[in-house]
N, C-alpha and C positions, 0 to 999 in steps of 0.2 A: 555251384555259384552260391555265395552267401550274401544275403541282403540284411543290412542293419539299419535300424531306424535311428534317426538323430532326434534328440530332444528339441521340440519346437513348442513354444507357448501357443496356447489356443488363441484365435483371433479376439475373443472376448477379453482375455487377460491383457493382450497388447493394447486394446482400446481403453480399458480401465486405467492402465498405467499412463498412457499418453494423455488422457483427459485429466488425470490428477496433476500432471506436470504442466498442463496448459492453463489451468485455472489461475488467474492472476491474484496478486495480493493487494490489499488496500492499506494505504497509510491513513491512519485516523489521528487527528489532532484533537486533544481534549481541552476543555475550558479549565482555567485555574484562577485562583484569586490573586495571583501575583503580577502577571504580565498585563500591560496596558493593551487595549484593543488596537491602538495605533502601532504598537510594537509588533503585534501578531501580524497585522497587515503588511508591515515593513518586511518581516521575515518571508512571508509568502511572495512578495514582489521580488525581493533580492535573491532568494534561494531558488524558487521555482520559475521566476521570470514572468509571473502573472501580471496582467494589467492591473492598474489601481482599482478599477471597477470589480474585476474578478477577485482580487485579494480582499477587498472590503466585503464582498458577498460571502466568501468563505469565512472570514473573521466573524461576521455577524452570525453565521450559522453555528460556529463554535460557541459564541457568546450566548445565543438564545437557546440552542438545542443541547448544549453541553459537549458537543463533538461535531466533527465534520470529516468526511472523506476528502482528502486533499489531493491524493494521487493514487494511481494503480499501476501495477507492472509486475515484473519478475520479483521473486522473493529476495534475491540478492540486491536489486536496486532499491526495493522498499526498506530492506534492513539498513542500507546506507542512508536513506532519507530519514529513517527513525533516529539513527545516530546523529545526523546533522541537526534535526529538530531538538534533540536533547542538548546538543552543543549550543543552540540558541536559547536554551532554558525553557523550551516548550515541552509539554507532556504529549507524547505520541506513542502509538502502538501500531502493529500491523496485524492483519487478519486475512486469511485466505477466503476468496469469494466462495460462497456456498455452491454446491453442485446443483 
């Protein structure tokens, strides 16, 4: 009788791969000298569905701090949101959450 071993990843490798895939991505909107604060708040309300209060809070964070994390989620979703923000004329990038 012959026994053959099948290649199996070690548990540590499996964990590292799954942790890497589970880390969400952040959508960061950056301040710019072009868009009015009211327009940025409008974009946050209309695209993300934020309340006026939440949209204003994020808009002020962008204005005062130079940037704000506006959303988080899967890479694909955040890439789509970055493209949408660019479509509105806002500067936006995505970054994966640090481990």
